C-alpha positions in Angstrom: -18.9 -64.6 -73.6 -20.9 -65.7 -70.5 -18.9 -67.1 -67.6 -20.4 -70.9 -66.2 -17.2 -70.5 -63.4 -14.1 -69.5 -63.1 -12.6 -71.6 -65.9 -15.9 -72.6 -68.2 -16.9 -70.7 -70.4 -20.1 -70.8 -72.4 -19.9 -68.8 -76.4 -23.4 -68.4 -77.6 -24.0 -68.6 -81.8 -26.1 -65.8 -83.2 -27.3 -65.3 -86.5 -28.4 -61.9 -87.5 -29.7 -62.2 -91.2 -32.8 -60.8 -91.8 -34.7 -62.0 -95.2 -35.0 -58.9 -97.0 -31.2 -57.9 -97.3 -30.9 -61.9 -98.6 -33.8 -61.2 -100.8 -32.0 -58.5 -102.3 -28.6 -60.1 -103.1 -30.3 -63.0 -104.2 -32.5 -60.8 -106.7 -29.2 -59.3 -107.3 -27.3 -62.1 -108.0 -29.9 -64.3 -110.2 -30.0 -61.3 -112.6 -27.0 -60.9 -113.5 -25.5 -64.4 -113.7 -28.6 -64.7 -115.8 -28.1 -61.4 -117.8 -23.8 -62.8 -118.3 -25.5 -66.3 -119.3 -23.5 -67.5 -116.2 -20.6 -66.3 -116.0 -21.2 -63.7 -112.7 -22.1 -67.0 -110.9 -18.4 -67.1 -109.2 -19.0 -63.6 -107.9 -22.4 -64.4 -106.8 -21.4 -67.5 -104.6 -18.8 -65.2 -103.2 -21.1 -62.8 -102.6 -23.8 -64.6 -100.9 -21.2 -66.3 -98.7 -20.1 -63.1 -97.6 -23.3 -62.2 -96.4 -23.8 -65.3 -94.7 -20.7 -65.4 -92.9 -20.9 -61.4 -91.9 -23.9 -62.4 -89.9 -22.8 -65.2 -88.1 -21.3 -64.8 -84.9 -20.1 -66.0 -81.5 -21.7 -64.0 -79.1 -20.9 -61.1 -80.8 -18.0 -61.8 -82.9 -18.8 -62.0 -86.4 -16.6 -64.2 -88.9 -15.6 -63.0 -92.2 -15.5 -64.8 -95.3 -12.6 -63.5 -97.7 -13.0 -65.4 -101.0 -13.1 -63.6 -104.0 -15.3 -64.5 -107.3 -11.9 -64.3 -109.0 -10.8 -67.0 -107.3 -13.8 -69.4 -107.8 -13.9 -68.4 -111.6 -10.4 -69.9 -111.7 -11.8 -72.6 -109.8 -14.7 -73.0 -111.9 -12.5 -73.5 -115.2 -10.4 -76.3 -113.8 -13.8 -77.8 -112.8 -15.3 -77.7 -116.1 -11.8 -78.6 -117.9 -12.7 -82.1 -115.5 -16.1 -81.7 -116.7 -14.9 -81.6 -120.8 -12.4 -85.1 -119.6 -15.8 -87.1 -118.1 -17.7 -86.1 -121.0 -14.8 -86.9 -123.4 -14.4 -90.7 -122.1 -18.6 -91.1 -122.4 -18.1 -90.0 -126.3 -15.1 -92.2 -126.6 -17.1 -94.9 -125.0 -19.7 -94.6 -126.8 -19.0 -94.0 -130.6 -15.5 -95.3 -131.2 -15.6 -98.8 -128.6 -19.5 -99.1 -129.0 -20.6 -99.4 -125.3 -22.9 -97.1 -124.1 -23.1 -98.7 -120.9 -19.7 -98.8 -120.8 -19.6 -95.1 -121.2 -22.1 -94.0 -119.2 -20.2 -96.8 -115.9 -16.9 -95.1 -116.6 -18.8 -91.3 -115.9 -20.6 -92.8 -113.0 -16.9 -93.7 -111.9 -15.3 -90.5 -113.0 -17.7 -88.6 -111.1 -17.5 -90.9 -107.3 -13.5 -90.2 -107.6 -13.4 -86.6 -108.1 -15.9 -86.4 -104.7 -12.9 -86.5 -102.2 -10.9 -84.5 -104.1 -13.5 -81.6 -104.0 -14.4 -82.0 -100.5 -10.5 -81.6 -99.5 -10.3 -78.7 -102.2 -13.5 -76.6 -100.2 -12.3 -77.3 -96.8 -8.7 -76.3 -97.5 -10.2 -72.7 -99.8 -13.5 -71.8 -97.5 -12.1 -72.5 -93.8 -8.9 -70.8 -94.9 -10.6 -67.7 -96.3 -12.4 -67.6 -93.2 -12.0 -66.1 -89.6 -13.3 -65.3 -86.5 -11.6 -62.3 -84.3 -8.9 -62.2 -87.3 -7.7 -64.8 -86.1 -7.8 -68.1 -89.6 -9.3 -71.0 -90.3 -7.4 -74.0 -92.0 -7.5 -77.8 -93.1 -4.6 -79.8 -92.6 -5.6 -82.9 -94.1 -3.9 -84.8 -96.3 -5.8 -85.6 -100.4 -4.4 -89.0 -100.7 -5.2 -90.3 -97.2 -8.8 -88.6 -97.7 -9.4 -90.0 -101.6 -8.1 -93.4 -100.2 -10.3 -93.5 -97.3 -13.3 -92.6 -99.7 -12.8 -95.0 -101.8 -12.4 -97.7 -99.4 -15.8 -96.9 -97.6 -17.2 -96.1 -100.3 -16.3 -99.5 -102.1 -17.1 -101.4 -98.8 -20.8 -99.4 -98.3 -21.8 -101.3 -101.9 -20.4 -104.4 -100.7 -22.7 -104.6 -97.7 -25.5 -103.4 -99.6 -25.2 -99.4 -97.9 -24.4 -100.8 -94.0 -21.4 -99.5 -93.6 -22.3 -96.3 -94.7 -23.1 -95.0 -91.3 -19.3 -96.4 -90.8 -18.0 -94.4 -94.0 -20.0 -90.9 -92.6 -18.4 -91.0 -89.2 -14.9 -92.6 -90.5 -14.7 -89.5 -93.0 -16.2 -86.5 -90.4 -14.0 -87.7 -87.5 -10.9 -87.2 -89.7 -12.1 -84.4 -91.7 -12.9 -82.9 -87.8 -9.5 -83.6 -86.6 -8.2 -82.0 -89.3 -10.1 -78.6 -89.1 -8.2 -75.6 -86.9 -8.8 -72.4 -85.7 -5.2 -70.5 -85.3 -4.0 -72.8 -82.8 -7.4 -74.4 -81.5 -7.5 -78.7 -83.1 -10.9 -80.2 -83.6 -12.0 -83.1 -82.7 -15.1 -85.9 -83.2 -15.8 -89.6 -81.2 -18.5 -90.5 -82.9 -19.6 -94.5 -84.0 -20.9 -96.2 -86.8 -23.0 -98.6 -84.9 -24.0 -95.7 -82.6 -25.0 -94.1 -85.8 -26.4 -97.0 -87.7 -28.8 -98.2 -85.0 -29.7 -94.2 -84.6 -30.8 -94.7 -88.2 -32.4 -97.9 -88.0 -34.6 -96.0 -85.3 -35.1 -94.0 -87.2 -36.0 -95.5 -90.6 -38.8 -97.6 -88.5 -40.5 -95.1 -86.4 -40.6 -92.9 -89.5 -42.1 -95.7 -91.3 -44.6 -96.4 -88.5 -45.7 -92.8 -88.2 -46.5 -92.8 -92.4 -43.3 -90.2 -92.6 -44.0 -88.1 -88.6 -41.0 -89.4 -86.9 -38.8 -88.2 -90.1 -38.5 -84.4 -87.9 -37.1 -86.3 -84.7 -34.9 -88.4 -86.4 -33.5 -85.7 -88.6 -32.9 -83.5 -84.8 -31.1 -86.8 -83.5 -28.6 -86.6 -86.8 -27.8 -83.1 -86.3 -27.3 -84.1 -82.4 -25.3 -86.7 -83.2 -22.9 -84.5 -85.5 -22.8 -81.9 -83.3 -23.1 -83.2 -79.7 -19.7 -85.8 -81.2 -17.9 -82.9 -81.9 -15.5 -80.8 -80.1 -12.1 -78.3 -80.2 -8.8 -78.3 -78.4 -6.0 -76.7 -77.1 -3.2 -78.0 -75.3 -5.0 -79.4 -72.4 -8.1 -76.8 -72.7 -11.7 -78.0 -74.5 -14.8 -76.6 -76.1 -17.4 -79.1 -76.4 -20.0 -78.1 -79.0 -23.7 -78.3 -77.9 -26.8 -77.8 -79.9 -30.5 -77.5 -78.6 -33.0 -78.0 -81.8 -35.7 -80.3 -81.1 -38.0 -82.6 -83.1 -41.2 -80.3 -82.5 -39.1 -76.8 -83.5 -37.8 -78.9 -86.7 -41.3 -79.9 -87.6 -42.7 -76.1 -86.9 -39.9 -74.6 -88.8 -40.4 -76.6 -92.0 -44.3 -76.6 -91.6 -44.4 -72.8 -91.7 -41.3 -72.6 -94.3 -43.6 -74.6 -96.5 -46.5 -72.0 -96.0 -44.6 -69.1 -97.0 -43.2 -70.8 -100.2 -46.4 -71.9 -101.5 -48.0 -68.5 -100.5 -45.3 -66.1 -101.9 -45.1 -68.8 -104.8 -41.7 -69.0 -104.3 -40.6 -65.7 -103.9 -40.5 -66.2 -99.7 -37.6 -68.2 -100.7 -35.2 -65.6 -98.8 -36.7 -66.0 -95.6 -37.4 -69.7 -95.3 -33.7 -69.5 -95.7 -32.9 -66.9 -92.8 -35.4 -68.8 -90.7 -33.5 -72.3 -91.3 -30.5 -70.9 -90.8 -31.3 -68.8 -88.1 -33.0 -71.6 -86.0 -29.9 -74.0 -86.8 -27.3 -71.6 -85.2 -29.1 -69.9 -82.3 -29.6 -73.4 -80.8 -26.0 -74.6 -81.3 -23.7 -72.9 -78.1 -19.9 -74.3 -76.8 -19.1 -75.2 -73.5 -15.8 -74.9 -71.9 -12.0 -74.1 -71.2 -10.7 -72.2 -74.1 -10.9 -68.1 -74.0 -11.1 -67.3 -77.9 -9.1 -64.1 -76.9 -6.0 -66.3 -76.3 -5.9 -68.1 -79.7 -3.0 -67.6 -81.9 -2.6 -67.0 -85.8 -1.2 -70.2 -87.2 -3.4 -70.7 -90.7 -2.0 -69.7 -94.1 -4.7 -68.5 -96.9 -5.2 -70.8 -99.2 -6.3 -69.5 -102.7 -7.1 -72.4 -105.4 -11.2 -72.6 -105.3 -11.5 -75.7 -107.4 -12.7 -77.7 -104.8 -15.5 -74.9 -103.3 -17.0 -74.5 -107.2 -17.3 -78.4 -107.5 -19.1 -78.6 -104.1 -21.6 -75.1 -105.3 -22.9 -77.4 -108.7 -23.0 -80.8 -107.3 -24.8 -78.9 -105.1 -23.3 -80.2 -102.1 -23.6 -79.3 -98.4 -20.5 -78.8 -96.7 -21.8 -79.7 -93.2 
């Protein structure tokens, strides 16, 4: 922690992972998952998350992930039940009603409807299993409220041919972050749908004009908008998140990553992941007057990993 003045502090996010360590975990996980016909996957995912969290730190204080393969395994079984129900709906529509189109529509509707449940479950489980300096994170959002908001926003996005998507992104992100806790520290978000829409219109147009080159600067603007509008507060004290990545930095990162993948025939994927995580995390810091040494424990354990498993299988990203 760096003291800027008598009250303000600056906390730097650090990443201590190495490609060789991550590659070792990746190889063992891949082999065991293959040998067990996928049965080992929840334990592989837990091991991966424990490593990633354990090498990420705020100053010299590392995060810890306490989730287990057992929790994720039972969560996966519940997910498979949902998948079985969707498949049953499809087959009933296809063979009993005789409508392939109806079956496909119902499948997609079911898939979209389950997304907010997945988000809610993932946030509750992963955050409750994450600690920093012995203090647990948590998520206090209401599942019904998130589901209703998600469906309303999704329908408005369809009706407006995608235009409302920017408001949907900001509205859901605002609700989620405002319900994240780190002990007695509360999250906050101040994004605006119109600002985000204009940012994306600008990014899309300039990316088109520059034949794709501006895409890295567009990506930088999106990351910056997400991070710079995020803050945390405790009573009257605040911590503001800030990010210092650049479009050129992202361009260099992705170019080198691509070369590593090509010249190692994919073996260098672990190093690519580590390079990306290091670049992103080490360009993020928090600044304000909250002393993390004074944070009190308030959150509880939550062991249902159903949503978490779905997030992984659907290749969705928490942030």
